[in-house]
C-alpha positions as a Markdown table, in Angstrom:
| # | Residue | x | y | z |
|---|---|---|---|---|
| 1 | Met | 19.7 | -56.6 | 3.2 |
| 2 | Lys | 21.9 | -56.2 | 0.0 |
| 3 | Arg | 19.3 | -55.0 | -1.7 |
| 4 | Met | 17.9 | -52.3 | 1.0 |
| 5 | Leu | 21.5 | -51.4 | 1.1 |
| 6 | Met | 21.8 | -50.7 | -2.8 |
| 7 | Gly | 18.1 | -48.8 | -2.1 |
| 8 | Ala | 19.8 | -46.5 | 0.2 |
| 9 | Cys | 22.8 | -45.8 | -1.4 |
| 10 | Ala | 20.4 | -44.8 | -5.0 |
| 11 | Cys | 18.5 | -42.6 | -2.5 |
| 12 | Val | 21.6 | -40.7 | -1.0 |
| 13 | Leu | 22.3 | -40.6 | -5.0 |
| 14 | Ala | 19.9 | -39.0 | -6.3 |
| 15 | Ala | 19.7 | -36.5 | -3.1 |
| 16 | Ala | 23.2 | -35.5 | -4.0 |
| 17 | Thr | 21.9 | -35.5 | -7.5 |
| 18 | Leu | 19.1 | -33.2 | -6.5 |
| 19 | Leu | 21.0 | -30.7 | -4.3 |
| 20 | Ser | 23.9 | -30.3 | -6.6 |
| 21 | Cys | 21.2 | -29.3 | -9.0 |
| 22 | Ser | 19.8 | -26.7 | -6.7 |
| 23 | Lys | 23.0 | -25.7 | -5.8 |
| 24 | Ser | 24.1 | -25.2 | -9.5 |
| 25 | Glu | 20.7 | -23.2 | -10.2 |
| 26 | Gly | 20.6 | -21.3 | -7.6 |
| 27 | Gly | 24.3 | -20.0 | -7.8 |
| 28 | Ala | 23.3 | -19.1 | -11.7 |
| 29 | Ala | 20.7 | -16.8 | -10.3 |
| 30 | Glu | 22.7 | -15.4 | -8.2 |
| 31 | Thr | 25.5 | -15.0 | -10.8 |
| 32 | Glu | 22.9 | -13.3 | -13.1 |
| 33 | Gln | 21.3 | -10.9 | -10.3 |
| 34 | Ala | 25.0 | -10.2 | -9.4 |
| 35 | Ala | 25.8 | -9.3 | -13.2 |
| 36 | Ala | 22.7 | -7.5 | -13.4 |
| 37 | Asp | 23.3 | -5.2 | -10.3 |
| 38 | Val | 26.5 | -4.4 | -11.8 |
| 39 | Asn | 24.9 | -3.0 | -14.6 |
| 40 | Lys | 22.5 | -0.5 | -12.9 |
| 41 | Leu | 22.3 | 2.6 | -11.5 |
| 42 | Thr | 20.1 | 3.4 | -8.6 |
| 43 | Val | 18.5 | 6.8 | -8.7 |
| 44 | Trp | 17.2 | 9.3 | -6.2 |
| 45 | Thr | 15.0 | 12.3 | -8.2 |
| 46 | Trp | 12.0 | 13.8 | -8.4 |
| 47 | Asp | 9.2 | 14.6 | -11.2 |
| 48 | Pro | 7.7 | 12.0 | -13.3 |
| 49 | Asn | 7.2 | 14.2 | -16.4 |
| 50 | Phe | 10.5 | 16.0 | -15.9 |
| 51 | Asn | 13.8 | 14.9 | -14.5 |
| 52 | Val | 12.4 | 11.0 | -14.0 |
| 53 | Tyr | 11.5 | 11.2 | -17.4 |
| 54 | Ala | 15.4 | 12.5 | -18.5 |
| 55 | Val | 17.5 | 9.9 | -16.5 |
| 56 | Gln | 15.2 | 6.5 | -17.7 |
| 57 | Lys | 15.7 | 8.2 | -21.2 |
| 58 | Ala | 19.1 | 8.8 | -21.1 |
| 59 | Ala | 19.5 | 5.1 | -19.7 |
| 60 | Glu | 17.2 | 3.3 | -23.1 |
| 61 | Leu | 19.7 | 5.5 | -24.8 |
| 62 | Tyr | 23.2 | 4.3 | -23.2 |
| 63 | Ala | 21.5 | 0.2 | -23.3 |
| 64 | Lys | 21.5 | 0.4 | -27.1 |
| 65 | Asp | 25.3 | 0.3 | -26.7 |
| 66 | His | 25.3 | -1.6 | -23.9 |
| 67 | Pro | 23.1 | -4.3 | -23.5 |
| 68 | Gly | 21.2 | -5.1 | -20.0 |
| 69 | Phe | 22.3 | -1.8 | -18.5 |
| 70 | Thr | 19.2 | -0.2 | -16.5 |
| 71 | Val | 18.7 | 2.5 | -14.0 |
| 72 | Glu | 16.4 | 1.4 | -10.9 |
| 73 | Val | 14.6 | 5.5 | -10.2 |
| 74 | Thr | 13.3 | 6.2 | -6.8 |
| 75 | Glu | 10.6 | 9.7 | -7.0 |
| 76 | Val | 12.1 | 11.9 | -3.9 |
| 77 | Leu | 11.2 | 15.1 | -3.8 |
| 78 | Ser | 13.8 | 18.0 | -3.6 |
| 79 | Asp | 13.7 | 18.8 | -0.1 |
| 80 | Asp | 12.7 | 15.3 | 0.7 |
| 81 | Ile | 16.9 | 14.2 | -1.2 |
| 82 | Glu | 18.1 | 16.8 | 1.2 |
| 83 | Ala | 16.6 | 15.7 | 4.6 |
| 84 | Arg | 18.0 | 12.4 | 3.6 |
| 85 | Leu | 21.4 | 13.3 | 2.7 |
| 86 | Thr | 21.4 | 15.1 | 6.4 |
| 87 | Thr | 20.2 | 12.5 | 8.3 |
| 88 | Ile | 22.9 | 10.0 | 6.4 |
| 89 | Ala | 25.9 | 12.3 | 7.1 |
| 90 | Ser | 24.4 | 12.5 | 10.8 |
| 91 | Ala | 24.5 | 9.1 | 11.4 |
| 92 | Gly | 27.5 | 8.2 | 9.3 |
| 93 | Asp | 26.3 | 5.5 | 7.4 |
| 94 | Leu | 26.5 | 6.0 | 4.1 |
| 95 | Ser | 25.1 | 2.7 | 2.9 |
| 96 | Thr | 21.9 | 3.7 | 2.2 |
| 97 | Leu | 23.1 | 6.4 | -0.6 |
| 98 | Pro | 21.4 | 5.4 | -4.1 |
| 99 | Asp | 24.4 | 5.3 | -7.5 |
| 100 | Val | 23.2 | 8.8 | -8.0 |
| 101 | Phe | 21.0 | 11.6 | -7.4 |
| 102 | Leu | 20.0 | 15.0 | -8.2 |
| 103 | Met | 20.1 | 18.1 | -6.8 |
| 104 | Gln | 19.0 | 22.0 | -6.3 |
| 105 | Asp | 22.0 | 24.0 | -8.1 |
| 106 | Asn | 21.5 | 26.5 | -5.1 |
| 107 | Ser | 21.5 | 23.9 | -3.0 |
| 108 | Phe | 24.8 | 21.6 | -4.4 |
| 109 | Lys | 27.8 | 23.4 | -3.4 |
| 110 | Lys | 25.8 | 24.0 | 0.9 |
| 111 | Tyr | 25.7 | 20.2 | 1.1 |
| 112 | Ala | 28.7 | 19.5 | -0.8 |
| 113 | Thr | 30.3 | 22.1 | 1.8 |
| 114 | Tyr | 29.1 | 19.8 | 5.0 |
| 115 | Tyr | 28.7 | 16.9 | 3.4 |
| 116 | Pro | 32.1 | 16.2 | 1.4 |
| 117 | Glu | 31.7 | 12.4 | 2.3 |
| 118 | Leu | 28.5 | 12.0 | 0.2 |
| 119 | Phe | 30.2 | 13.1 | -3.1 |
| 120 | Thr | 32.1 | 11.8 | -5.7 |
| 121 | Asp | 34.7 | 13.8 | -6.9 |
| 122 | Leu | 34.8 | 14.1 | -10.9 |
| 123 | Thr | 37.3 | 16.8 | -11.4 |
| 124 | Asn | 39.2 | 14.3 | -13.2 |
| 125 | Cys | 36.3 | 11.3 | -14.4 |
| 126 | Gly | 37.1 | 12.4 | -18.0 |
| 127 | Ile | 33.6 | 14.8 | -18.7 |
| 128 | Asp | 34.5 | 17.7 | -20.3 |
| 129 | Phe | 33.0 | 20.0 | -18.2 |
| 130 | Ser | 34.6 | 23.2 | -20.4 |
| 131 | Gln | 31.2 | 22.2 | -23.0 |
| 132 | Phe | 28.7 | 23.8 | -20.0 |
| 133 | Ala | 28.9 | 27.4 | -19.0 |
| 134 | Glu | 30.8 | 28.2 | -16.0 |
| 135 | Ser | 28.1 | 29.4 | -14.6 |
| 136 | Lys | 26.5 | 26.3 | -14.5 |
| 137 | Thr | 29.3 | 24.4 | -13.7 |
| 138 | Ala | 30.1 | 27.2 | -10.9 |
| 139 | Tyr | 27.9 | 25.4 | -9.0 |
| 140 | Ser | 28.7 | 21.8 | -8.5 |
| 141 | Val | 32.6 | 23.3 | -8.2 |
| 142 | Leu | 34.1 | 23.3 | -4.7 |
| 143 | Asp | 37.6 | 24.6 | -4.0 |
| 144 | Gly | 38.9 | 23.9 | -7.8 |
| 145 | Lys | 36.7 | 20.0 | -7.4 |
| 146 | His | 33.9 | 19.3 | -9.9 |
| 147 | Tyr | 31.5 | 17.3 | -7.8 |
| 148 | Gly | 28.4 | 17.4 | -10.4 |
| 149 | Ile | 26.9 | 17.1 | -13.9 |
| 150 | Pro | 24.6 | 19.7 | -15.0 |
| 151 | Phe | 21.4 | 19.1 | -16.2 |
| 152 | Asp | 18.7 | 21.8 | -16.6 |
| 153 | Asn | 18.7 | 25.1 | -18.5 |
| 154 | Gly | 18.1 | 27.6 | -15.9 |
| 155 | Ala | 19.3 | 30.6 | -18.2 |
| 156 | Val | 17.1 | 33.6 | -18.1 |
| 157 | Ile | 14.8 | 34.6 | -21.0 |
| 158 | Asn | 12.9 | 37.8 | -21.7 |
| 159 | Cys | 9.4 | 36.5 | -23.3 |
| 160 | Val | 7.8 | 39.2 | -24.8 |
| 161 | Arg | 4.6 | 40.0 | -26.1 |
| 162 | Thr | 4.5 | 41.0 | -30.1 |
| 163 | Asp | 0.8 | 42.1 | -30.2 |
| 164 | Tyr | 1.2 | 44.3 | -27.1 |
| 165 | Leu | 4.5 | 45.9 | -28.3 |
| 166 | Glu | 2.9 | 46.5 | -31.7 |
| 167 | Gln | 0.5 | 48.7 | -30.0 |
| 168 | Ala | 3.1 | 50.3 | -28.5 |
| 169 | Gly | 5.0 | 51.2 | -31.6 |
| 170 | Phe | 7.8 | 48.7 | -30.9 |
| 171 | Thr | 8.6 | 45.3 | -31.9 |
| 172 | Pro | 10.7 | 42.7 | -29.9 |
| 173 | Glu | 13.9 | 43.8 | -31.2 |
| 174 | Asp | 13.5 | 47.7 | -30.2 |
| 175 | Phe | 14.0 | 45.5 | -26.5 |
| 176 | Asn | 16.8 | 43.5 | -27.3 |
| 177 | Asp | 20.4 | 44.5 | -26.2 |
| 178 | Ile | 19.4 | 47.0 | -24.4 |
| 179 | Thr | 19.8 | 48.9 | -20.5 |
| 180 | Trp | 17.7 | 48.9 | -18.0 |
| 181 | Glu | 16.8 | 52.6 | -18.4 |
| 182 | Glu | 15.7 | 51.8 | -21.5 |
| 183 | Tyr | 13.6 | 49.9 | -21.0 |
| 184 | Ile | 11.4 | 51.7 | -18.4 |
| 185 | Glu | 11.3 | 54.0 | -21.1 |
| 186 | Lys | 9.9 | 52.1 | -23.5 |
| 187 | Gly | 8.2 | 50.4 | -20.8 |
| 188 | Lys | 6.4 | 53.6 | -19.9 |
| 189 | Val | 4.7 | 53.5 | -23.4 |
| 190 | Val | 3.5 | 50.3 | -23.7 |
| 191 | Arg | 2.1 | 50.5 | -20.4 |
| 192 | Glu | 0.3 | 53.7 | -21.8 |
| 193 | Lys | -0.2 | 52.7 | -25.5 |
| 194 | Ala | -1.1 | 49.0 | -24.4 |
| 195 | Gly | -2.8 | 49.2 | -20.6 |
| 196 | Val | -0.4 | 46.6 | -19.1 |
| 197 | Pro | 2.9 | 46.9 | -17.7 |
| 198 | Met | 5.5 | 45.5 | -18.6 |
| 199 | Leu | 6.7 | 43.3 | -15.9 |
| 200 | Thr | 4.8 | 41.4 | -13.1 |
| 201 | Ala | 6.5 | 39.7 | -10.3 |
| 202 | Gln | 5.6 | 37.8 | -7.1 |
| 203 | Ala | 5.6 | 40.6 | -5.0 |
| 204 | Gly | 8.2 | 39.2 | -1.6 |
| 205 | Ser | 10.2 | 37.4 | -3.9 |
| 206 | Pro | 13.5 | 38.7 | -5.0 |
| 207 | Asp | 14.4 | 36.6 | -8.2 |
| 208 | Gln | 13.4 | 39.4 | -10.4 |
| 209 | Leu | 16.1 | 42.0 | -8.3 |
| 210 | Leu | 18.9 | 39.0 | -8.0 |
| 211 | Met | 18.9 | 38.0 | -12.0 |
| 212 | Met | 19.2 | 41.8 | -12.7 |
| 213 | Leu | 22.3 | 41.4 | -10.0 |
| 214 | Tyr | 23.6 | 38.1 | -11.4 |
| 215 | Ser | 24.0 | 39.4 | -15.4 |
| 216 | Ala | 26.9 | 41.1 | -14.0 |
| 217 | Gly | 29.0 | 38.7 | -12.2 |
| 218 | Ala | 27.4 | 40.0 | -9.3 |
| 219 | Ala | 26.2 | 38.6 | -6.1 |
| 220 | Leu | 25.4 | 38.1 | -2.6 |
| 221 | Phe | 28.7 | 36.9 | -1.0 |
| 222 | His | 32.3 | 37.9 | -1.9 |
| 223 | Asp | 34.6 | 35.1 | -3.8 |
| 224 | Asp | 36.0 | 33.8 | -0.1 |
| 225 | Gly | 32.2 | 33.0 | 1.0 |
| 226 | Ser | 32.1 | 36.1 | 2.9 |
| 227 | Val | 28.5 | 38.4 | 2.6 |
| 228 | Tyr | 27.9 | 41.2 | 0.7 |
| 229 | Ile | 24.9 | 42.9 | 0.7 |
| 230 | Ala | 25.1 | 45.9 | 3.3 |
| 231 | Asp | 28.0 | 47.6 | 0.9 |
| 232 | Asn | 27.5 | 46.1 | -2.4 |
| 233 | Asp | 26.5 | 48.4 | -4.9 |
| 234 | Val | 25.2 | 46.7 | -7.9 |
| 235 | Leu | 23.0 | 45.0 | -5.5 |
| 236 | Lys | 21.5 | 48.7 | -4.6 |
| 237 | Lys | 21.3 | 49.8 | -8.5 |
| 238 | Cys | 19.5 | 46.8 | -9.1 |
| 239 | Met | 17.2 | 47.9 | -6.3 |
| 240 | Glu | 17.1 | 51.4 | -7.2 |
| 241 | Leu | 15.4 | 50.0 | -10.9 |
| 242 | Tyr | 13.0 | 47.8 | -9.3 |
| 243 | Val | 11.3 | 50.7 | -7.0 |
| 244 | Glu | 11.7 | 53.0 | -9.9 |
| 245 | Met | 9.9 | 50.2 | -12.4 |
| 246 | Val | 7.4 | 49.7 | -9.6 |
| 247 | Gln | 6.5 | 53.0 | -9.0 |
| 248 | Glu | 6.7 | 54.4 | -13.3 |
| 249 | Gly | 4.0 | 50.3 | -13.4 |
| 250 | Val | 6.2 | 49.2 | -15.5 |
| 251 | Leu | 5.9 | 46.5 | -13.3 |
| 252 | Val | 3.2 | 45.3 | -11.3 |
| 253 | Glu | 3.5 | 43.1 | -8.3 |
| 254 | Val | 1.2 | 40.2 | -7.5 |
| 255 | Thr | 0.7 | 38.3 | -4.5 |
| 256 | Asp | 1.4 | 34.7 | -5.1 |
| 257 | Trp | 2.8 | 32.4 | -7.9 |
| 258 | Asp | 0.1 | 31.3 | -9.0 |
| 259 | Gln | -1.4 | 35.1 | -9.7 |
| 260 | Tyr | 2.3 | 35.7 | -11.7 |
| 261 | Ile | 1.4 | 32.3 | -13.4 |
| 262 | Ala | -2.0 | 34.0 | -14.5 |
| 263 | Ser | -1.0 | 37.2 | -15.4 |
| 264 | Ile | 1.2 | 36.0 | -18.2 |
| 265 | Asn | -1.9 | 33.5 | -19.4 |
| 266 | Asn | -4.5 | 36.0 | -19.1 |
| 267 | Gly | -3.1 | 38.4 | -21.2 |
| 268 | Thr | -2.0 | 41.3 | -18.7 |
| 269 | Thr | 1.4 | 41.2 | -18.8 |
| 270 | Ala | 3.0 | 42.2 | -21.6 |
| 271 | Ser | 6.7 | 40.1 | -21.2 |
| 272 | Ala | 7.6 | 37.3 | -18.6 |
| 273 | Leu | 11.4 | 37.9 | -17.9 |
| 274 | Gln | 12.3 | 34.7 | -16.3 |
| 275 | Gly | 14.2 | 31.5 | -16.4 |
| 276 | Cys | 14.0 | 29.4 | -19.2 |
| 277 | Trp | 11.2 | 26.7 | -17.9 |
| 278 | Ile | 9.1 | 29.7 | -17.5 |
| 279 | Met | 8.5 | 28.2 | -21.3 |
| 280 | Ala | 6.0 | 25.9 | -20.4 |
| 281 | Ser | 3.7 | 28.2 | -18.6 |
| 282 | Val | 3.7 | 30.7 | -21.5 |
| 283 | Ile | 2.8 | 28.5 | -24.1 |
| 284 | Ala | -0.2 | 26.9 | -22.1 |
| 285 | Gln | -2.1 | 28.9 | -24.1 |
| 286 | Pro | -2.3 | 27.4 | -27.6 |
| 287 | Asp | -4.5 | 30.4 | -28.6 |
| 288 | Gln | -1.6 | 33.2 | -28.0 |
| 289 | Ser | 0.9 | 30.9 | -30.6 |
| 290 | Gly | 2.4 | 33.6 | -32.8 |
| 291 | Lys | 1.8 | 36.4 | -30.2 |
| 292 | Trp | 5.0 | 35.9 | -28.6 |
| 293 | Ser | 8.9 | 36.2 | -28.8 |
| 294 | Val | 12.1 | 35.4 | -26.7 |
| 295 | Ile | 15.1 | 38.1 | -26.6 |
| 296 | Asn | 17.3 | 38.3 | -24.0 |
| 297 | Met | 17.1 | 40.6 | -20.4 |
| 298 | Pro | 18.1 | 44.3 | -20.5 |
| 299 | Arg | 21.4 | 44.9 | -18.3 |
| 300 | Leu | 22.9 | 47.4 | -15.8 |
| 301 | Ser | 24.4 | 50.2 | -17.8 |
| 302 | Asp | 27.8 | 51.9 | -15.9 |
| 303 | Val | 28.4 | 48.1 | -14.0 |
| 304 | Pro | 31.3 | 46.7 | -14.6 |
| 305 | Asn | 30.8 | 43.5 | -16.7 |
| 306 | Ala | 27.3 | 43.9 | -17.1 |
| 307 | Thr | 25.8 | 42.1 | -19.7 |
| 308 | Asn | 22.5 | 40.6 | -21.2 |
| 309 | Tyr | 22.4 | 37.5 | -20.0 |
| 310 | Ser | 21.7 | 35.6 | -16.5 |
| 311 | Ser | 20.0 | 32.1 | -15.1 |
| 312 | Asn | 17.5 | 31.4 | -12.2 |
| 313 | Gly | 17.1 | 27.7 | -11.5 |
| 314 | Gly | 18.4 | 24.5 | -12.7 |
| 315 | Ser | 20.5 | 21.2 | -10.5 |
| 316 | Ser | 22.6 | 19.0 | -11.4 |
| 317 | Trp | 23.4 | 15.5 | -10.6 |
| 318 | Ala | 25.7 | 13.7 | -8.3 |
| 319 | Ile | 27.6 | 10.4 | -8.2 |
| 320 | Ser | 27.1 | 8.9 | -4.7 |
| 321 | Ser | 30.4 | 8.1 | -2.9 |
| 322 | Asn | 28.7 | 4.7 | -2.2 |
| 323 | Cys | 28.2 | 3.9 | -6.1 |
| 324 | Ala | 29.4 | 0.3 | -6.2 |
| 325 | Asn | 30.1 | 0.8 | -9.8 |
| 326 | Val | 31.4 | 4.6 | -10.3 |
| 327 | Asp | 33.3 | 3.6 | -14.1 |
| 328 | Leu | 29.7 | 2.5 | -14.7 |
| 329 | Ala | 28.0 | 6.0 | -13.7 |
| 330 | Val | 30.3 | 8.1 | -15.1 |
| 331 | Asp | 30.5 | 6.4 | -18.7 |
| 332 | Phe | 26.8 | 7.1 | -18.3 |
| 333 | Phe | 26.7 | 10.2 | -18.2 |
| 334 | Lys | 29.3 | 11.1 | -20.2 |
| 335 | Ser | 27.3 | 9.5 | -23.1 |
| 336 | Thr | 24.2 | 11.2 | -22.4 |
| 337 | Phe | 23.8 | 13.8 | -20.5 |
| 338 | Ala | 27.5 | 15.1 | -21.4 |
| 339 | Gly | 28.4 | 13.8 | -24.7 |
| 340 | Ser | 24.2 | 12.9 | -27.0 |
| 341 | Thr | 22.6 | 15.9 | -28.7 |
| 342 | Glu | 19.9 | 12.9 | -29.2 |
| 343 | Leu | 18.9 | 13.1 | -25.6 |
| 344 | Tyr | 18.8 | 16.6 | -25.2 |
| 345 | Asp | 16.8 | 17.0 | -28.8 |
| 346 | Asp | 14.1 | 14.2 | -27.0 |
| 347 | Leu | 14.0 | 15.8 | -23.8 |
| 348 | Ile | 13.0 | 19.2 | -25.5 |
| 349 | Ser | 9.8 | 17.7 | -25.5 |
| 350 | Lys | 9.0 | 18.1 | -21.5 |
| 351 | Gly | 10.6 | 21.9 | -21.4 |
| 352 | Ala | 14.1 | 20.6 | -20.2 |
| 353 | Leu | 16.6 | 22.1 | -22.1 |
| 354 | Ala | 20.9 | 21.6 | -22.9 |
| 355 | Thr | 23.1 | 23.5 | -20.6 |
| 356 | Trp | 25.6 | 21.0 | -22.8 |
| 357 | Ala | 26.8 | 23.8 | -25.0 |
| 358 | Pro | 26.8 | 21.1 | -28.3 |
| 359 | Ala | 23.4 | 20.7 | -28.1 |
| 360 | Ala | 22.2 | 23.7 | -29.3 |
| 361 | Asn | 23.8 | 22.3 | -32.8 |
| 362 | Ser | 21.5 | 19.8 | -33.5 |
| 363 | Glu | 18.4 | 19.8 | -35.8 |
| 364 | Ala | 15.7 | 19.3 | -33.2 |
| 365 | Tyr | 17.2 | 22.8 | -31.1 |
| 366 | Asn | 17.3 | 25.0 | -34.3 |
| 367 | Gln | 14.0 | 24.1 | -35.5 |
| 368 | Pro | 11.1 | 27.1 | -35.8 |
| 369 | Val | 8.9 | 27.0 | -32.9 |
| 370 | Glu | 5.4 | 28.2 | -34.2 |
| 371 | Phe | 4.3 | 29.5 | -30.7 |
| 372 | Phe | 7.4 | 31.6 | -31.0 |
| 373 | Asn | 6.9 | 33.0 | -34.1 |
| 374 | Gly | 8.7 | 30.6 | -36.2 |
| 375 | Glu | 12.1 | 31.3 | -34.2 |
| 376 | Ala | 14.6 | 28.5 | -33.3 |
| 377 | Val | 14.3 | 29.7 | -29.9 |
| 378 | Tyr | 16.0 | 26.1 | -27.9 |
| 379 | Ala | 19.5 | 27.1 | -30.0 |
| 380 | Lys | 18.8 | 30.6 | -29.0 |
| 381 | Ile | 18.5 | 29.9 | -25.4 |
| 382 | Val | 21.6 | 27.7 | -25.1 |
| 383 | Asp | 23.3 | 30.4 | -26.7 |
| 384 | Phe | 22.3 | 32.5 | -23.8 |
| 385 | Ala | 23.4 | 29.9 | -21.1 |
| 386 | Thr | 26.9 | 30.3 | -22.7 |
| 387 | Arg | 27.3 | 34.2 | -22.5 |
| 388 | Val | 25.8 | 34.4 | -18.2 |
| 389 | Pro | 28.7 | 35.2 | -16.1 |
| 390 | Ser | 30.0 | 33.2 | -13.4 |
| 391 | Tyr | 29.3 | 34.8 | -9.8 |
| 392 | Ala | 30.2 | 33.8 | -5.9 |
| 393 | Thr | 27.6 | 31.1 | -4.9 |
| 394 | Ser | 27.5 | 30.0 | -0.9 |
| 395 | Pro | 26.2 | 27.6 | 0.7 |
| 396 | Phe | 24.3 | 30.2 | 3.0 |
| 397 | His | 22.3 | 31.1 | -0.4 |
| 398 | Tyr | 18.8 | 30.8 | 0.8 |
| 399 | Asp | 19.8 | 32.7 | 3.7 |
| 400 | Ala | 20.8 | 35.7 | 1.8 |
| 401 | Arg | 17.9 | 35.2 | -0.8 |
| 402 | Asp | 15.0 | 35.1 | 1.9 |
| 403 | Ala | 16.9 | 38.3 | 3.7 |
| 404 | Val | 17.1 | 40.2 | 0.9 |
| 405 | Gly | 14.0 | 39.4 | 0.2 |
| 406 | Val | 12.5 | 40.5 | 3.4 |
| 407 | Ala | 14.6 | 43.9 | 2.5 |
| 408 | Leu | 12.9 | 44.1 | -0.7 |
| 409 | Ser | 9.4 | 44.2 | 0.3 |
| 410 | Asn | 9.8 | 46.7 | 3.1 |
| 411 | Ile | 11.6 | 49.0 | 1.0 |
| 412 | Ile | 8.4 | 48.9 | -1.4 |
| 413 | Gln | 5.4 | 48.0 | 0.9 |
| 414 | Arg | 6.7 | 50.4 | 3.6 |
| 415 | Gly | 9.0 | 52.9 | 2.3 |
| 416 | Ala | 11.8 | 51.4 | 4.5 |
| 417 | Asp | 14.7 | 52.8 | 4.6 |
| 418 | Met | 17.6 | 51.1 | 1.7 |
| 419 | Glu | 20.9 | 51.7 | 3.6 |
| 420 | Ser | 19.3 | 50.2 | 7.6 |
| 421 | Glu | 17.0 | 47.4 | 5.6 |
| 422 | Leu | 20.6 | 46.0 | 3.9 |
| 423 | Ala | 22.5 | 46.3 | 6.6 |
| 424 | Asp | 19.8 | 44.3 | 8.7 |
| 425 | Ala | 19.7 | 41.7 | 5.8 |
| 426 | Gln | 23.4 | 41.4 | 6.2 |
| 427 | Ser | 23.7 | 41.1 | 9.8 |
| 428 | Phe | 20.8 | 38.3 | 9.3 |
| 429 | Val | 22.9 | 36.3 | 7.2 |
| 430 | Glu | 25.8 | 36.7 | 8.9 |
| 431 | Phe | 24.0 | 35.4 | 12.6 |
| 432 | Asn | 23.1 | 32.1 | 10.7 |
| 433 | Met | 26.0 | 31.9 | 9.5 |
| 434 | Gln | 27.7 | 31.5 | 12.8 |
| 435 | Gly | 25.5 | 29.2 | 14.0 |
């Protein structure tokens, strides 16, 4: 009996010891997991070769001084991010938000306006927003508060074919720092001598028109958010110039995006005037290396604040209100996208150019690019971005953009009256804003 009692005690002791060890090991594992989660940021973004790569590279660089730091990236298309944000806000359950998400610049203000509860106010977080172009930060500023960290550059560049210009007796410098009127006159000569138009544009798309508008700091909205289309004299001037270019054969409209890119690659246009991301398409034809140069765009004449600089496209990062460690997220961005020339030097290979001004001073940005006649085009583009004037943005950007696109199409294709078309566009946007 005594031996049985002692044996039972031994079994209980062994079981207790095993349970204690199990709890200890489990506790250690849980502690390690908790530590890992504290040192990790969850991210929603799209495009594995561009945005996903960029944030993963940033994490790699940050981890050098912050051992154990990681990002957990979920690839989500831009439209799907916006759909998810809408669903989350409507449900009122913010727990499914990631720590960080990327947003198209033209959508940023709409979501920050309607769903401010999804965003973290970054105004006094320590990031120096003055090192980014004001025109870029304006997309993610609402009521004077910063809600986004600028990322890729949408500065407009004018890529011109030097061989076609030479046939017409011009050099790229002849098209740099000029007005649209000068551009049209020289474009006529290029059309006659080289047999190609200066520009192509996608029919029905107002992108070319809006780049012209933004270059003067003008917009489709007033600063107070009201629609500014029907009585917008700068917009009318841009339309008149656009129509003249089409009529003179200086600009040829194509049916879709694929034909637009094809016109650049197959040599049926003398230039590509677009956001700087168009470079990825321009360099797609290696046999054209040395035949391209990058200059600025024409400016509007007799228009206050007119410049030779504009923007089209781009995106910005947001730290969500559900972020588990805001201090970590802020420090990550402060050390990378808002503080690392090494990061932007690497991202050049992916076509991601900085809007962070100090990047232009790095050696990599000042390296000559053989494809573009040995020019240091990357530093030039960052400089362009700092010169883009700020203009009023709105949550209803896409409504206005589409309405103006319809108006432009009707004017070009049917000879519709400009005044009535712009009045209809204004009414359309105002109606949508009421809903």
